C-alpha positions as a Python dict, from the first residue, in 0.01 Angstrom:
ca = {
    (1, 'M'): (0, 0, 0),
    (2, 'D'): (279, -49, 270),
    (3, 'Y'): (308, 291, 448),
    (4, 'I'): (596, 316, 700),
    (5, 'F'): (351, 539, 892),
    (6, 'T'): (70, 794, 859),
    (7, 'T'): (10, 1128, 1005),
    (8, 'E'): (-320, 1334, 1033),
    (9, 'R'): (-297, 1409, 673),
    (10, 'L'): (-15, 1229, 514),
    (11, 'S'): (136, 893, 449),
    (12, 'V'): (508, 803, 415),
    (13, 'R'): (617, 508, 232),
    (14, 'K'): (902, 377, 4),
    (15, 'F'): (895, 503, -337),
    (16, 'L'): (746, 305, -621),
    (17, 'K'): (877, 301, -989),
    (18, 'S'): (524, 427, -1081),
    (19, 'D'): (576, 748, -870),
    (20, 'G'): (793, 892, -1156),
    (21, 'N'): (537, 1157, -1287),
    (22, 'D'): (484, 1303, -928),
    (23, 'L'): (838, 1289, -869),
    (24, 'A'): (902, 1475, -1200),
    (25, 'E'): (685, 1758, -1078),
    (26, 'I'): (934, 1833, -803),
    (27, 'L'): (1263, 1760, -962),
    (28, 'T'): (1190, 1928, -1277),
    (29, 'D'): (1100, 2257, -1119),
    (30, 'K'): (1395, 2501, -1113),
    (31, 'E'): (1239, 2695, -806),
    (32, 'V'): (1216, 2381, -602),
    (33, 'T'): (1552, 2251, -683),
    (34, 'Y'): (1735, 2576, -661),
    (35, 'F'): (1890, 2524, -314),
    (36, 'E'): (1961, 2146, -385),
    (37, 'P'): (2316, 2037, -433),
    (38, 'Y'): (2215, 1885, -756),
    (39, 'Q'): (2100, 2020, -1103),
    (40, 'T'): (1714, 2038, -1201),
    (41, 'F'): (1618, 1718, -1374),
    (42, 'T'): (1469, 1666, -1721),
    (43, 'F'): (1150, 1483, -1720),
    (44, 'G'): (1309, 1158, -1851),
    (45, 'D'): (1581, 1174, -1573),
    (46, 'A'): (1322, 1240, -1304),
    (47, 'L'): (1144, 903, -1414),
    (48, 'K'): (1474, 722, -1400),
    (49, 'E'): (1525, 879, -1054),
    (50, 'A'): (1195, 727, -933),
    (51, 'A'): (1312, 388, -1032),
    (52, 'K'): (1630, 443, -846),
    (53, 'F'): (1448, 567, -532),
    (54, 'S'): (1227, 255, -556),
    (55, 'E'): (1527, 38, -482),
    (56, 'S'): (1698, 269, -225),
    (57, 'S'): (1663, 256, 140),
    (58, 'E'): (1744, 636, 176),
    (59, 'F'): (1451, 789, -2),
    (60, 'F'): (1080, 806, 111),
    (61, 'A'): (766, 941, -70),
    (62, 'V'): (529, 1177, 123),
    (63, 'V'): (164, 1097, -7),
    (64, 'L'): (-123, 1308, 3),
    (65, 'D'): (-454, 1151, -130),
    (66, 'G'): (-255, 924, -344),
    (67, 'K'): (-10, 1174, -481),
    (68, 'V'): (353, 1192, -396),
    (69, 'I'): (400, 1563, -297),
    (70, 'G'): (739, 1534, -136),
    (71, 'K'): (1055, 1332, -80),
    (72, 'I'): (1243, 1259, 237),
    (73, 'Y'): (1602, 1170, 240),
    (74, 'F'): (1739, 977, 528),
    (75, 'S'): (2085, 847, 522),
    (76, 'K'): (2305, 670, 776),
    (77, 'R'): (2619, 831, 890),
    (78, 'D'): (2861, 724, 1152),
    (79, 'H'): (2785, 641, 1540),
    (80, 'G'): (2409, 631, 1529),
    (81, 'T'): (2380, 958, 1337),
    (82, 'Y'): (2161, 1007, 1020),
    (83, 'E'): (2125, 1281, 771),
    (84, 'I'): (1775, 1415, 684),
    (85, 'G'): (1662, 1623, 378),
    (86, 'Y'): (1328, 1715, 217),
    (87, 'T'): (1205, 1838, -110),
    (88, 'F'): (845, 1927, -183),
    (89, 'N'): (621, 2000, -475),
    (90, 'I'): (579, 2387, -506),
    (91, 'N'): (210, 2343, -514),
    (92, 'Y'): (209, 2190, -162),
    (93, 'Q'): (447, 2418, -1),
    (94, 'R'): (331, 2668, 294),
    (95, 'K'): (69, 2429, 399),
    (96, 'G'): (241, 2250, 675),
    (97, 'Y'): (300, 1927, 476),
    (98, 'A'): (677, 1940, 513),
    (99, 'A'): (657, 2013, 893),
    (100, 'E'): (418, 1749, 957),
    (101, 'S'): (586, 1461, 762),
    (102, 'M'): (930, 1564, 885),
    (103, 'S'): (811, 1586, 1237),
    (104, 'A'): (657, 1241, 1223),
    (105, 'F'): (970, 1088, 1033),
    (106, 'I'): (1202, 1229, 1294),
    (107, 'G'): (990, 1090, 1563),
    (108, 'Y'): (983, 755, 1370),
    (109, 'A'): (1346, 755, 1347),
    (110, 'F'): (1417, 800, 1708),
    (111, 'N'): (1130, 565, 1835),
    (112, 'T'): (1136, 299, 1589),
    (113, 'L'): (1454, 290, 1425),
    (114, 'C'): (1642, 390, 1747),
    (115, 'V'): (1850, 664, 1582),
    (116, 'R'): (2075, 853, 1826),
    (117, 'R'): (2111, 1188, 1635),
    (118, 'I'): (1978, 1346, 1310),
    (119, 'I'): (2143, 1621, 1118),
    (120, 'A'): (2042, 1846, 829),
    (121, 'E'): (2256, 2033, 588),
    (122, 'V'): (2071, 2354, 481),
    (123, 'D'): (2183, 2618, 228),
    (124, 'T'): (2229, 2952, 437),
    (125, 'R'): (1996, 3128, 160),
    (126, 'N'): (1727, 2902, 217),
    (127, 'E'): (1537, 3063, 519),
    (128, 'K'): (1220, 2857, 470),
    (129, 'S'): (1415, 2545, 545),
    (130, 'Y'): (1629, 2641, 805),
    (131, 'K'): (1335, 2790, 999),
    (132, 'L'): (1157, 2448, 943),
    (133, 'C'): (1446, 2293, 1108),
    (134, 'E'): (1437, 2531, 1399),
    (135, 'R'): (1048, 2463, 1436),
    (136, 'L'): (1132, 2099, 1454),
    (137, 'G'): (1347, 2159, 1757),
    (138, 'M'): (1669, 2112, 1581),
    (139, 'R'): (1967, 2348, 1671),
    (140, 'R'): (2220, 2510, 1446),
    (141, 'E'): (2561, 2340, 1529),
    (142, 'A'): (2775, 2500, 1255),
    (143, 'E'): (2810, 2697, 945),
    (144, 'H'): (3038, 2536, 683),
    (145, 'K'): (3173, 2788, 405),
    (146, 'Q'): (3192, 2733, 44),
    (147, 'V'): (3078, 2368, 57),
    (148, 'Y'): (2907, 2284, -278),
    (149, 'P'): (2947, 2442, -616),
    (150, 'A'): (2675, 2701, -669),
    (151, 'K'): (2458, 2686, -966),
    (152, 'E'): (2547, 3060, -1055),
    (153, 'G'): (2912, 3001, -990),
    (154, 'G'): (3127, 3013, -681),
    (155, 'Y'): (3032, 2793, -374),
    (156, 'N'): (2725, 2785, -125),
    (157, 'D'): (2762, 2796, 245),
    (158, 'F'): (2561, 2569, 458),
    (159, 'Y'): (2430, 2535, 802),
    (160, 'I'): (2443, 2207, 1005),
    (161, 'Y'): (2140, 2154, 1220),
    (162, 'A'): (2097, 1863, 1462),
    (163, 'V'): (1889, 1711, 1723),
    (164, 'L'): (1946, 1418, 1982),
    (165, 'K'): (1684, 1187, 2060),
    (166, 'E'): (1655, 1313, 2407),
    (167, 'E'): (1608, 1663, 2283),
    (168, 'Y'): (1342, 1570, 2036),
    (169, 'V'): (1105, 1404, 2276),
    (170, 'K'): (970, 1744, 2396),
    (171, 'Y'): (900, 1857, 2039),
    (172, 'G'): (801, 1559, 1848),
    (173, 'D'): (474, 1449, 1702),
    (174, 'Q'): (427, 1066, 1704),
    (175, 'P'): (325, 897, 1387),
    (176, 'S'): (84, 605, 1367),
    (177, 'N'): (220, 289, 1211),
}
């Protein structure tokens, strides 16, 4: 298996078409996708999404003991800035896996990909997610009002978090390639 990097407990790699069942456990869960700017997937649509992810350069599988437990989104913006996002299987939340994989991914982005700046958009109601950004050494730069349509009607507000390469050096864990 071609892993991009490994951490103490996890591996991160490109998605495979065969990851469909594991990805479906994440994307079909209404609680997991509640703060996401997309609707909860059907099982069939999640399988198709795994096939799309396998051809994308923006989605990465977080793997524990051969099982995909999360996904990381990493997308190029302008001027050396990338946006990062994450979604994890509810059965693997609150065990440090998101922090471990995100910290390592940010370190990989800065040290291997030579990224200058990383941002994250986080729903203002998603306290677990914005607290994770803060633990990762990201700073809150802005609050954007009524950005995406809310699932229950109206619009959701988002925080923008960011970290520069020179800021991250003091916080980052280094993955092994």
